[in-house]
C-alpha positions as CSV (number, residue, x, y, z in Angstrom):
1,X,5.0,-27.5,2.5
2,X,1.7,-26.4,2.8
3,X,-0.9,-26.3,0.3
4,X,-1.2,-22.2,1.2
5,X,1.9,-21.4,-0.4
6,X,3.1,-21.9,-3.7
7,X,6.9,-22.7,-3.8
8,X,9.2,-21.1,-6.6
9,X,12.4,-22.2,-7.9
10,X,15.2,-20.7,-6.0
11,X,18.3,-18.7,-6.8
12,X,21.5,-19.3,-4.9
13,X,20.7,-16.2,-3.3
14,X,17.6,-17.3,-1.7
15,X,18.6,-20.5,-0.7
16,X,21.7,-19.3,1.1
17,X,20.7,-15.6,2.8
18,X,23.3,-13.6,4.3
19,X,23.2,-13.6,8.2
20,X,21.7,-10.6,9.3
21,X,19.2,-9.9,12.1
22,X,16.1,-11.9,10.6
23,X,18.7,-14.8,9.9
24,X,16.7,-18.0,10.9
25,X,13.1,-16.2,9.4
26,X,11.2,-17.6,6.9
27,X,9.0,-15.2,4.9
28,X,6.1,-15.7,2.8
29,X,4.7,-12.9,0.2
30,X,2.1,-12.2,-1.6
31,X,2.4,-12.3,-5.5
32,X,1.9,-8.6,-5.5
33,X,5.5,-8.3,-4.1
34,X,7.8,-8.5,-6.7
35,X,10.6,-11.3,-6.7
36,X,13.1,-11.9,-9.7
37,X,12.1,-14.4,-11.5
38,X,9.1,-15.6,-9.4
39,X,5.5,-15.1,-11.3
40,X,3.5,-12.0,-9.8
41,X,0.5,-12.2,-10.7
42,X,-1.2,-10.3,-7.7
43,X,-4.1,-12.7,-7.7
44,X,-5.9,-11.2,-11.5
45,X,-6.0,-12.4,-14.4
46,X,-4.7,-8.9,-15.6
47,X,-1.1,-10.3,-15.0
48,X,-1.5,-14.0,-16.1
49,X,2.3,-14.9,-17.0
50,X,3.8,-11.8,-15.4
51,X,7.4,-12.7,-13.9
52,X,9.1,-10.0,-11.7
53,X,12.2,-8.3,-13.4
54,X,13.6,-7.0,-9.8
55,X,13.2,-7.6,-6.2
56,X,10.9,-5.1,-4.5
57,X,12.4,-3.1,-2.2
58,X,11.1,-4.5,0.7
59,X,12.6,-7.9,-0.6
60,X,15.9,-6.3,-1.3
61,X,16.0,-5.8,2.4
62,X,14.9,-9.3,3.5
63,X,17.7,-10.5,1.8
64,X,20.3,-8.3,3.1
65,X,18.7,-8.6,6.9
66,X,19.3,-12.4,6.8
67,X,15.6,-13.4,5.9
68,X,14.8,-16.7,4.0
69,X,12.2,-16.4,1.3
70,X,10.0,-19.5,1.4
71,X,7.6,-19.2,-1.2
72,X,4.1,-17.1,-2.0
73,X,0.5,-17.7,-0.9
74,X,-2.4,-17.3,-2.6
75,X,-4.4,-13.7,-2.6
76,X,-7.5,-11.8,-3.3
77,X,-7.6,-10.3,-6.4
78,X,-5.0,-7.1,-6.4
79,X,-5.0,-6.9,-2.8
80,X,-8.5,-5.8,-2.4
81,X,-10.0,-7.7,0.7
82,X,-9.1,-10.9,1.5
83,X,-11.1,-13.5,-0.9
84,X,-9.0,-16.6,-1.3
85,X,-6.4,-15.4,0.8
86,X,-4.2,-18.2,2.6
87,X,-1.0,-15.9,3.9
88,X,-2.4,-15.9,7.4
89,X,-3.1,-19.5,7.4
90,X,0.4,-20.1,5.8
91,X,1.7,-18.1,9.0
92,X,-0.1,-20.2,11.5
93,X,2.2,-23.0,11.1
94,X,5.9,-23.8,12.2
95,X,7.1,-23.8,8.5
96,X,6.5,-19.6,7.8
97,X,7.5,-16.8,10.3
98,X,6.4,-13.7,8.7
99,X,4.2,-12.8,5.9
100,X,4.0,-9.8,4.4
101,X,0.6,-8.7,2.8
102,X,-0.4,-5.7,1.1
103,X,-2.8,-3.4,3.6
104,X,-5.4,-1.6,1.7
105,X,-8.2,-1.5,3.8
106,X,-7.0,-3.6,6.6
107,X,-5.9,-6.9,5.3
108,X,-2.9,-7.4,7.4
109,X,-5.2,-7.1,10.6
110,X,-8.3,-8.9,9.5
111,X,-6.6,-11.7,8.6
112,X,-4.2,-11.9,11.9
113,X,-7.3,-11.6,14.0
114,X,-9.1,-14.4,12.2
115,X,-5.8,-16.4,12.8
116,X,-5.1,-15.5,16.4
117,X,-1.7,-13.2,15.1
118,X,-0.6,-9.9,15.4
119,X,-1.1,-7.6,12.3
120,X,0.7,-4.5,11.9
121,X,0.1,-1.6,9.2
122,X,2.8,0.6,9.8
123,X,2.2,4.6,9.4
124,X,1.6,5.5,5.6
125,X,5.2,6.5,4.1
126,X,7.6,4.7,6.4
127,X,8.0,1.2,4.0
128,X,8.6,1.1,0.4
129,X,6.3,0.1,-1.6
130,X,8.6,-0.1,-4.6
131,X,7.9,-3.2,-6.5
132,X,4.5,-3.7,-5.1
133,X,1.8,-4.0,-7.2
134,X,-1.2,-1.9,-5.5
135,X,-4.7,-0.9,-6.2
136,X,-4.8,2.5,-4.4
137,X,-1.5,4.5,-3.9
138,X,-2.5,6.9,-1.4
139,X,-4.3,4.3,1.3
140,X,-2.1,1.0,0.8
141,X,1.0,-0.5,2.9
142,X,3.2,-3.5,3.3
143,X,1.6,-5.1,6.1
144,X,3.1,-8.0,8.4
145,X,1.5,-10.9,9.8
146,X,3.1,-13.3,12.4
147,X,2.3,-15.5,15.4
148,X,5.3,-13.3,17.8
149,X,5.4,-9.6,17.8
150,X,8.9,-9.5,18.5
151,X,9.7,-10.8,15.0
152,X,6.8,-8.7,13.4
153,X,8.8,-5.6,14.7
154,X,12.5,-7.5,13.7
155,X,11.1,-7.2,10.3
156,X,9.5,-4.4,10.2
157,X,12.7,-2.7,11.9
158,X,14.9,-4.0,8.6
159,X,12.2,-3.0,6.0
160,X,11.4,0.5,6.8
161,X,13.3,3.8,5.7
162,X,13.6,5.8,2.7
163,X,13.9,4.7,-0.6
164,X,14.7,7.7,-2.6
165,X,13.2,5.6,-5.8
166,X,9.7,5.7,-3.9
167,X,8.2,9.2,-5.0
168,X,5.3,8.8,-2.3
169,X,7.8,9.1,0.7
170,X,9.5,11.8,2.0
171,X,12.8,12.3,2.6
172,X,13.0,13.1,6.2
173,X,14.1,11.5,9.6
174,X,11.5,8.2,10.1
175,X,11.2,6.1,13.3
176,X,13.5,3.9,14.6
177,X,11.2,0.6,15.2
178,X,13.9,-1.2,16.9
179,X,13.2,1.1,20.0
180,X,10.1,0.0,20.6
181,X,11.6,-3.3,22.0
182,X,13.4,-1.2,24.7
183,X,10.8,-0.1,27.0
184,X,8.2,-2.5,27.6
185,X,6.4,-0.6,30.4
186,X,4.3,2.6,29.2
187,X,2.1,4.3,31.6
188,X,-0.8,5.1,28.8
189,X,-4.4,6.4,28.4
190,X,-6.9,4.3,26.0
191,X,-9.2,6.3,24.1
192,X,-12.3,4.2,23.0
193,X,-15.1,5.7,20.4
194,X,-18.3,5.7,21.9
195,X,-19.7,6.0,18.4
196,X,-18.1,2.6,17.5
197,X,-20.0,0.7,19.9
198,X,-23.8,1.7,18.5
199,X,-22.1,-0.3,15.1
200,X,-21.9,-3.4,17.2
201,X,-24.0,-6.4,17.6
202,X,-24.3,-7.6,21.4
203,X,-21.8,-10.1,21.1
204,X,-19.2,-8.0,19.5
205,X,-20.1,-5.5,22.1
206,X,-19.3,-8.1,25.0
207,X,-16.3,-9.6,23.3
208,X,-14.8,-5.9,23.2
209,X,-15.7,-4.8,26.4
210,X,-13.8,-7.8,27.9
211,X,-11.0,-6.2,26.2
212,X,-11.2,-3.2,27.5
213,X,-11.5,-4.5,30.9
214,X,-8.4,-6.4,30.9
215,X,-6.8,-2.7,29.8
216,X,-8.5,-1.4,33.2
217,X,-7.1,-4.2,35.4
218,X,-3.7,-3.8,33.8
219,X,-4.1,0.2,34.9
220,X,-4.4,1.6,32.1
221,X,-6.6,4.5,31.7
222,X,-9.7,4.1,29.5
223,X,-10.8,7.9,28.3
224,X,-14.4,7.6,26.4
225,X,-14.3,10.1,23.2
226,X,-17.0,10.9,20.8
227,X,-16.1,11.0,17.2
228,X,-19.2,12.3,15.5
229,X,-19.8,10.5,12.0
230,X,-17.5,8.0,12.3
231,X,-18.9,6.1,9.5
232,X,-17.9,8.3,7.1
233,X,-14.4,6.9,6.9
234,X,-15.9,3.8,5.0
235,X,-18.0,6.0,2.8
236,X,-14.6,8.2,2.0
237,X,-12.4,5.0,1.7
238,X,-15.1,3.4,-1.1
239,X,-15.3,6.9,-3.1
240,X,-11.8,7.6,-3.3
241,X,-9.9,3.8,-3.0
242,X,-12.3,3.2,-6.4
243,X,-11.4,6.2,-8.2
244,X,-7.9,5.4,-7.4
245,X,-8.1,1.7,-8.3
246,X,-10.0,2.7,-11.3
247,X,-7.3,5.1,-12.8
248,X,-4.6,2.7,-11.6
249,X,-5.7,-0.4,-13.3
250,X,-6.0,1.3,-16.6
251,X,-2.3,-0.4,-17.2
252,X,-4.0,-3.4,-17.7
253,X,-4.4,-3.1,-21.3
254,X,-3.4,-6.1,-22.6
255,X,-0.9,-4.7,-25.0
256,X,2.6,-4.6,-22.5
257,X,2.0,-7.7,-20.2
258,X,-0.5,-9.8,-18.6
259,X,-3.5,-11.5,-19.9
260,X,-4.6,-10.8,-23.9
261,X,-8.0,-11.3,-25.4
262,X,-8.3,-12.5,-28.9
263,X,-9.6,-10.2,-31.4
264,X,-9.9,-10.0,-35.4
265,X,-11.0,-6.8,-35.6
266,X,-8.5,-3.9,-34.2
267,X,-6.7,-2.7,-31.5
268,X,-9.6,-1.3,-29.6
269,X,-12.0,-4.0,-30.0
270,X,-9.0,-6.4,-28.0
271,X,-8.5,-3.9,-25.6
272,X,-12.3,-3.6,-24.5
273,X,-12.1,-7.4,-24.9
274,X,-9.0,-7.6,-22.5
275,X,-10.4,-5.3,-19.9
276,X,-13.3,-7.4,-19.9
277,X,-11.8,-10.7,-19.2
278,X,-8.9,-10.0,-17.0
279,X,-11.0,-8.6,-13.6
280,X,-13.0,-10.8,-11.3
281,X,-16.5,-9.5,-10.6
282,X,-15.6,-8.0,-7.4
283,X,-12.9,-5.5,-8.6
284,X,-14.7,-5.0,-12.0
285,X,-17.9,-3.5,-9.8
286,X,-15.2,-1.3,-7.8
287,X,-13.2,-0.1,-11.1
288,X,-16.9,0.6,-12.4
289,X,-17.9,2.6,-9.5
290,X,-14.4,4.3,-9.5
291,X,-15.3,5.4,-13.4
292,X,-18.7,6.8,-12.5
293,X,-17.4,9.1,-10.0
294,X,-14.1,10.2,-12.0
295,X,-16.0,10.9,-15.3
296,X,-19.8,11.5,-14.1
297,X,-20.0,12.5,-10.6
298,X,-16.3,14.1,-9.8
299,X,-18.2,16.7,-7.2
300,X,-18.7,13.8,-5.3
301,X,-15.1,12.7,-5.2
302,X,-13.8,16.2,-4.5
303,X,-16.4,16.1,-1.0
304,X,-14.9,12.9,-0.2
305,X,-11.3,14.4,-0.6
306,X,-12.3,17.6,1.6
307,X,-14.2,15.2,4.1
308,X,-11.0,13.1,4.3
309,X,-8.9,16.1,5.5
310,X,-11.7,16.7,8.1
311,X,-11.4,13.2,9.4
312,X,-7.6,13.1,9.6
313,X,-7.5,16.5,11.5
314,X,-10.2,15.3,13.8
315,X,-8.5,12.0,14.2
316,X,-5.4,13.9,15.3
317,X,-7.0,16.3,18.0
318,X,-8.3,12.8,19.2
319,X,-5.1,11.7,19.7
320,X,-3.8,15.0,21.4
321,X,-5.8,13.6,24.5
322,X,-5.2,9.9,24.5
323,X,-1.6,8.0,23.3
324,X,-3.4,5.7,21.7
325,X,-7.1,4.7,20.4
326,X,-8.7,1.5,20.2
327,X,-11.1,-0.3,18.0
328,X,-12.1,-4.0,17.4
329,X,-10.6,-5.6,14.9
330,X,-13.1,-7.2,13.0
331,X,-16.9,-7.9,13.1
332,X,-18.2,-11.4,14.0
333,X,-21.7,-10.9,11.9
334,X,-19.4,-10.2,8.7
335,X,-17.2,-12.5,7.0
336,X,-14.0,-10.6,5.1
337,X,-13.5,-13.7,3.8
338,X,-16.0,-14.6,1.7
339,X,-17.5,-11.1,1.1
340,X,-18.6,-11.2,-2.4
341,X,-20.1,-7.6,-2.9
342,X,-18.5,-3.8,-2.4
343,X,-21.0,-3.4,0.6
344,X,-20.1,-7.2,2.2
345,X,-16.2,-6.4,2.0
346,X,-17.1,-3.0,3.7
347,X,-19.1,-4.0,6.1
348,X,-16.7,-6.6,7.1
349,X,-13.7,-3.9,7.2
350,X,-15.4,-1.3,8.9
351,X,-12.6,-0.8,12.0
352,X,-10.0,-1.0,10.0
353,X,-10.2,1.8,7.3
354,X,-10.0,4.3,9.2
355,X,-6.2,3.8,9.5
356,X,-5.6,3.2,5.9
357,X,-8.1,6.8,5.5
358,X,-5.8,8.5,7.6
359,X,-2.2,6.7,6.8
360,X,-1.8,6.3,10.9
361,X,0.0,3.3,12.1
362,X,-2.2,0.1,13.1
363,X,-1.6,-3.1,15.2
364,X,-4.1,-5.7,15.9
365,X,-3.6,-8.1,19.0
366,X,-5.2,-11.2,19.2
367,X,-6.9,-13.2,22.1
368,X,-7.4,-10.0,23.7
369,X,-10.9,-8.5,23.2
370,X,-13.0,-12.2,23.1
371,X,-15.5,-14.1,25.0
372,X,-17.3,-17.4,24.2
373,X,-18.6,-15.8,21.4
374,X,-15.5,-15.6,19.5
375,X,-12.4,-13.0,18.8
376,X,-12.9,-9.3,17.4
377,X,-9.4,-8.4,17.9
378,X,-8.3,-5.2,20.1
379,X,-6.5,-3.2,17.4
380,X,-4.8,-0.3,18.7
381,X,-4.0,3.3,16.4
382,X,-1.3,5.7,16.9
383,X,-0.5,9.1,15.6
384,X,0.9,9.1,12.4
385,X,4.7,7.8,12.5
386,X,4.5,7.0,16.2
387,X,5.0,3.6,15.3
388,X,7.4,3.4,18.0
389,X,5.1,4.0,20.9
390,X,2.5,1.8,19.0
391,X,4.6,-1.2,19.3
392,X,6.0,-0.9,22.6
393,X,2.5,-0.8,23.4
394,X,1.8,-3.8,21.6
395,X,4.5,-5.5,23.4
396,X,3.1,-4.8,27.1
397,X,-0.5,-5.8,25.8
398,X,1.4,-9.4,24.0
399,X,2.9,-10.0,27.4
400,X,-0.5,-9.5,29.2
401,X,-2.1,-12.0,26.3
402,X,0.5,-14.5,27.2
403,X,-0.1,-14.2,31.0
404,X,-3.9,-14.7,30.7
């Protein structure tokens, strides 16, 4: 087994999966998705020794669909960024078909773009997060990475759907993702945001333009759009995300589970030492930042929430004039895998955080927006819960990639 995957002692219901639509698919997950009896440390010392007591909803549905869980991959601490993450590498070989990765700021899409695969972030609220150890509740989704879009869609169709035990999901009709496989030719207008071009260097511009040219050559209508203050997506994600992270990480106190620091004084001293030892430098910096906005500069957090609402409305208005919006997936200048500071991380995820802020679906297509300097990835974004149309368009674009 590849060194990118940790294998675990399997129980009979893992090694002998049921027959179903996912029979034959081999799945790897991150160790923040609960699988009964498997270590579930979410890449953090704060959860050292924690073993899942029951399956996450997505894992239960994978089992029911006939999929085989082959193990878990290494991940960044609490799913923030891609430092140390090996899921995409694990999926690039024949031993794994699909990987499930928490998409907090674009991890599924950038990991797939770097590895030449498809990366899908669903609309917020259509896939249950129950049993997933997260960091930023209002922006994270269960992302799916795979070499073949047909497999990505098959897995998404099985794991999507209302979960009465996940209180972040609305009890309302959800898109039938299987419908995206039925109609491949959809006349579409693709929006391109002018302000994004200004953020790219020359090599990145050339690669992205090459992808847009392919779309034009295949009959897609391209429409130039303006999104004033597009850069605010990054600032809003940074402020709101850090506050939510600081709040949601309060449970790692060394009392109930995970790492506990030695202390001869009292419980409060043990708690403070545990918090100090439990997190790496990047996450610790992010949590400090969130605590600052939460307790010392709350008006800035309120402003970020207000601006977020405006960005959501602006994105929705633009999508009334086009079918999807196309963005680069990643920056060639910034390496998401080796980012060590908050600033470097947000630079690397500049074009993926908008979909997390708005909750809309996004799909990264490999080998489409590339030239001799590299592949920036073509990322398409649709309106919230327009996943069926987005994936159907993705199928059409994937056929173009195969023909290139």
